[in-house]
Every structure is written in structure tokens, then in C-alpha cells.
C-alpha positions as CSV (number, residue, x, y, z in Angstrom):
1,X,36.9,-54.0,13.9
2,X,35.7,-50.6,12.7
3,X,36.7,-47.4,14.5
4,X,33.5,-46.0,13.3
5,X,30.6,-48.3,14.6
6,X,27.9,-45.7,14.4
7,X,28.8,-45.5,10.6
8,X,26.5,-47.1,8.0
9,X,29.5,-47.8,5.4
10,X,27.0,-49.0,2.6
11,X,25.4,-45.5,2.7
12,X,28.8,-43.9,2.7
13,X,31.1,-44.8,-0.5
14,X,34.0,-42.8,-1.5
15,X,33.7,-39.6,-3.6
16,X,32.4,-40.1,-7.3
17,X,34.7,-38.0,-9.3
18,X,32.7,-39.0,-12.4
19,X,29.8,-37.2,-11.0
20,X,31.6,-34.5,-9.4
21,X,33.4,-33.9,-12.5
22,X,31.1,-35.0,-15.3
23,X,32.7,-35.0,-19.0
24,X,29.2,-34.6,-20.5
25,X,27.8,-31.2,-19.6
26,X,24.7,-29.5,-20.3
27,X,24.8,-27.0,-23.2
28,X,21.5,-25.0,-22.8
29,X,21.5,-21.5,-21.7
30,X,21.3,-21.4,-17.9
31,X,17.6,-20.8,-16.7
32,X,17.4,-18.2,-14.1
33,X,14.2,-17.0,-12.3
34,X,13.7,-13.5,-10.8
35,X,11.6,-12.7,-7.7
36,X,11.0,-9.2,-6.5
37,X,9.3,-8.2,-3.3
38,X,7.1,-5.5,-3.8
39,X,3.7,-4.5,-5.5
40,X,4.3,-0.7,-6.1
41,X,3.7,0.5,-9.4
42,X,7.1,1.8,-9.4
43,X,8.7,-0.7,-7.8
44,X,12.7,-0.2,-7.3
45,X,13.3,-3.9,-6.4
46,X,11.3,-4.5,-9.8
47,X,13.5,-2.4,-11.8
48,X,16.6,-3.6,-10.2
49,X,15.4,-7.2,-10.9
50,X,15.1,-6.1,-14.4
51,X,18.6,-4.7,-14.7
52,X,20.0,-7.8,-13.4
53,X,17.8,-9.7,-15.8
54,X,19.2,-7.7,-18.8
55,X,22.9,-8.6,-17.5
56,X,22.3,-12.2,-17.1
57,X,20.6,-12.4,-20.8
58,X,23.9,-10.5,-22.0
59,X,26.0,-13.0,-20.4
60,X,24.0,-15.8,-22.2
61,X,21.1,-16.7,-19.9
62,X,17.4,-17.4,-20.2
63,X,15.5,-15.5,-17.7
64,X,12.0,-15.5,-16.6
65,X,10.5,-13.0,-13.6
66,X,7.7,-13.8,-11.5
67,X,4.8,-11.1,-11.1
68,X,3.7,-11.2,-7.6
69,X,0.5,-9.5,-7.9
70,X,-2.4,-11.8,-7.2
71,X,-0.4,-14.1,-5.0
72,X,-2.4,-15.1,-2.1
73,X,-1.1,-15.2,1.7
74,X,0.5,-18.6,2.5
75,X,-2.3,-21.1,3.7
76,X,-5.1,-18.7,2.4
77,X,-5.2,-20.7,-0.7
78,X,-4.7,-24.1,-2.2
79,X,-1.8,-25.1,-3.9
80,X,-3.8,-25.2,-6.9
81,X,-4.3,-21.4,-7.1
82,X,-3.1,-20.4,-10.5
83,X,-0.6,-17.8,-9.3
84,X,0.9,-20.6,-6.6
85,X,1.1,-23.1,-9.6
86,X,2.8,-20.5,-11.7
87,X,5.3,-19.7,-9.1
88,X,6.0,-23.4,-8.6
89,X,6.4,-24.2,-12.2
90,X,8.8,-21.5,-12.5
91,X,10.9,-22.5,-9.5
92,X,10.9,-26.0,-11.0
93,X,12.0,-24.8,-14.4
94,X,14.8,-22.6,-13.1
95,X,18.5,-23.7,-12.4
96,X,19.4,-20.5,-10.5
97,X,17.4,-17.6,-9.0
98,X,17.7,-14.0,-8.1
99,X,15.9,-12.6,-4.9
100,X,15.5,-8.8,-4.8
101,X,13.7,-7.2,-1.9
102,X,13.0,-4.0,-0.5
103,X,14.0,-3.5,3.1
104,X,10.9,-2.5,5.2
105,X,11.2,-2.0,9.0
106,X,14.5,-3.4,8.8
107,X,13.8,-6.8,7.2
108,X,12.6,-8.2,3.8
109,X,9.0,-7.4,2.7
110,X,5.9,-9.9,3.3
111,X,5.6,-10.0,-0.3
112,X,8.9,-11.4,-0.7
113,X,8.7,-13.9,2.2
114,X,5.2,-14.9,1.0
115,X,6.8,-16.1,-2.2
116,X,9.3,-17.9,-0.5
117,X,6.8,-19.7,1.6
118,X,5.0,-20.9,-0.9
119,X,7.9,-23.0,-2.2
120,X,7.7,-26.3,-0.5
121,X,11.1,-28.0,0.8
122,X,9.3,-31.3,0.1
123,X,9.5,-32.9,-3.4
124,X,7.0,-32.1,-6.3
125,X,6.7,-34.9,-8.5
126,X,9.9,-36.3,-7.1
127,X,12.0,-33.3,-7.3
128,X,13.0,-31.0,-4.6
129,X,12.3,-27.3,-6.0
130,X,15.2,-25.5,-4.8
131,X,17.7,-27.9,-3.7
132,X,21.1,-27.5,-5.1
133,X,20.0,-24.5,-7.2
134,X,22.2,-21.3,-7.3
135,X,21.0,-18.1,-5.5
136,X,21.9,-14.4,-5.7
137,X,20.4,-11.9,-3.2
138,X,20.0,-8.1,-3.6
139,X,18.0,-5.4,-1.8
140,X,17.0,-1.8,-2.3
141,X,16.8,0.9,0.5
142,X,14.9,4.1,0.7
143,X,17.4,5.2,3.2
144,X,21.0,4.7,4.0
145,X,22.8,1.3,2.9
146,X,21.6,-1.8,4.7
147,X,22.1,-5.3,4.8
148,X,19.5,-6.8,6.8
149,X,17.1,-8.2,4.0
150,X,19.9,-9.7,2.2
151,X,21.3,-11.2,5.1
152,X,17.7,-12.7,5.9
153,X,17.5,-13.8,2.6
154,X,20.7,-15.9,2.9
155,X,19.4,-17.6,5.5
156,X,16.4,-18.7,4.1
157,X,18.6,-19.7,0.8
158,X,20.6,-22.1,3.1
159,X,17.0,-23.3,4.8
160,X,15.9,-23.9,1.0
161,X,18.9,-26.0,0.6
162,X,20.2,-23.4,-2.4
163,X,23.9,-22.6,-3.1
164,X,24.1,-18.9,-2.2
165,X,26.8,-17.2,-4.2
166,X,29.2,-15.1,-2.1
167,X,28.6,-11.6,-3.4
168,X,25.5,-9.6,-3.3
169,X,23.8,-6.2,-4.0
170,X,22.7,-3.5,-1.7
171,X,21.5,-0.2,-3.2
172,X,20.7,2.6,-0.8
173,X,18.6,5.6,-1.8
174,X,17.0,3.6,-4.8
175,X,14.9,6.5,-5.8
176,X,18.1,8.4,-6.8
177,X,19.7,5.2,-8.5
178,X,17.1,5.0,-11.5
179,X,16.6,7.6,-14.2
180,X,13.4,8.9,-15.7
181,X,13.1,5.9,-18.1
182,X,13.4,3.4,-15.1
183,X,17.1,2.5,-15.9
184,X,19.7,2.1,-13.2
185,X,22.2,4.9,-13.3
186,X,25.9,4.1,-14.0
187,X,28.2,4.0,-11.1
188,X,29.7,1.6,-8.3
189,X,26.3,0.4,-7.5
190,X,25.3,-0.6,-11.1
191,X,28.8,-2.3,-11.5
192,X,28.0,-4.2,-8.2
193,X,24.9,-5.4,-9.6
194,X,26.9,-6.7,-12.9
195,X,29.2,-8.4,-10.7
196,X,26.7,-10.5,-8.9
197,X,25.4,-11.5,-12.0
198,X,28.3,-12.5,-13.8
199,X,29.3,-14.5,-10.2
200,X,25.7,-16.2,-10.1
201,X,26.0,-17.3,-14.0
202,X,29.6,-18.8,-13.1
203,X,28.3,-21.0,-10.3
204,X,25.4,-21.9,-12.2
205,X,27.5,-23.0,-14.8
206,X,29.9,-24.8,-12.7
207,X,27.2,-26.3,-10.3
208,X,24.1,-27.5,-12.4
209,X,25.2,-30.8,-13.8
210,X,26.6,-31.6,-10.3
211,X,23.8,-30.1,-8.2
212,X,22.0,-33.5,-7.3
213,X,25.5,-35.2,-6.4
214,X,26.5,-32.1,-4.3
215,X,23.3,-32.2,-2.4
216,X,23.1,-36.0,-1.9
217,X,23.1,-36.5,2.1
218,X,24.6,-39.4,3.9
219,X,21.7,-39.1,6.6
220,X,18.9,-39.4,3.8
221,X,20.8,-42.3,2.3
222,X,20.7,-44.1,5.4
223,X,16.9,-43.7,6.0
224,X,16.1,-44.8,2.4
225,X,18.3,-47.9,3.0
226,X,16.5,-48.6,6.5
227,X,13.2,-48.2,4.7
228,X,14.2,-50.6,2.2
229,X,15.5,-53.1,4.5
230,X,12.1,-52.7,6.5
231,X,9.8,-53.1,3.7
232,X,12.0,-56.2,2.4
233,X,12.1,-57.9,5.5
234,X,8.4,-57.2,6.5
235,X,7.5,-58.8,2.8
236,X,9.4,-61.8,3.5
237,X,7.9,-62.3,7.0
238,X,4.5,-62.4,5.5
239,X,5.4,-64.7,2.7
240,X,5.0,-62.3,-0.5
241,X,8.6,-62.4,-1.8
């Protein structure tokens, strides 16, 4: 008799090493989407995201950035709204993401949260938009260094079923870290941004081919098997099969 009477053994096979360590791997450039959480004309979160994108492209990634101007508040428009549709298409395209937010009143901005709130957990066309994708988080501050925004974004990344990398970037006194040409000045804060982007690219390359398998859950497989059994048994009962 099994010592796991509550377990559905059919839904929990052993580890599939062929899926965990695939021989055939994708060869295209990693696809990274960058989101920044400010609408200001000279937005330091945008400038930081642009620096991050430059590093990612240097490392061989393809990058795209979503401009939040014109994005409505969540639930204040239909999902067919052009900016909402654009955001969701970019998320589906991406294999990894970078979220950069200013810290305002000790938290990420409403602009940042609104973008994330428009990304559903439920599948779009059978695909979960964020599940299994990599994520790097960064923030800018007007004053001393803080980590409130990045910590909040980490929670959201987990909620969105993303693989959030260990490293992160926090840029204090951001107004003093960019020069008159809007490029980030050299120094340890810039070096940390490079560290984070290098790590993101490595984790994306490491996991993108296994993302579906890494996030394949026992509880969901059990539910699927139960739904299938119910449908088949119901069909037999009414004589359709």
C-alpha cells in the first residue's frame, strides 16, 4: 500500500531529464522587454532602462522598451485599447524582462504598478504571459539609497510566476548619476547595472528552453486529469462515446 495515499501518482512522474537538460537549444538572440515607471520628460528610470538595454544588446540580446505614455489605468479601458494590446504583445514576445521604477513615497510608482496590473496571470491564446520568464528589477531614488521599490517588484515578480534573478540595482540621487547627454556616469552604481544585466542574460539563456517544464505544476496537472476524467465519464454516461 502506498505511503502517499493523497498523491495522484499519474500526475507526478519522475524528473524528465531530457526536458530539464535539452540537447537542442534555441539559438536566437534572447528577447528582453524593458518597462520603466515614469512619465516625466527627463525620466531617470527611463534613462536607467536605456543604459540597461545598451548593455543587454552588447551581450547579444534583442531589446524592446514599452513607452507607458497613454496607457489607461487598469479597468478604465478594454483590453483592446491600443496601448494595452501593445504591452501584452510585447510581454508575449519577451523571454525576460527588466522592470525599472522610481521610488515614490517609499514604493514603486503607480505607473509601474499599472503596467504590471494590465498583464494577466490567465493565459492569452493558451500562453501564460509571464510564467517562467526571467526578471531583473532596478530602481532610482531622488535621495539616499533605498530598496523598497525593488523589494515590491520582487514580490510582484513571484506573483507573476517569473524567475527573478538574485542581483538587483538601486541608484540613489539619480539626478547626480547621469551626465548632460543623459548617459550614466562611470562608477560602482553603473558597474552594478552591468552586473545585473549580465546575470539576467545568463539566467535567460539557462532557463528559456526549460521554462515550461520548470513551471509545470503538480496541482495543475491533477486538476487537468480530474477535468478530463469528469468529461470522459460524463460523455460515456450519456452514450456519446
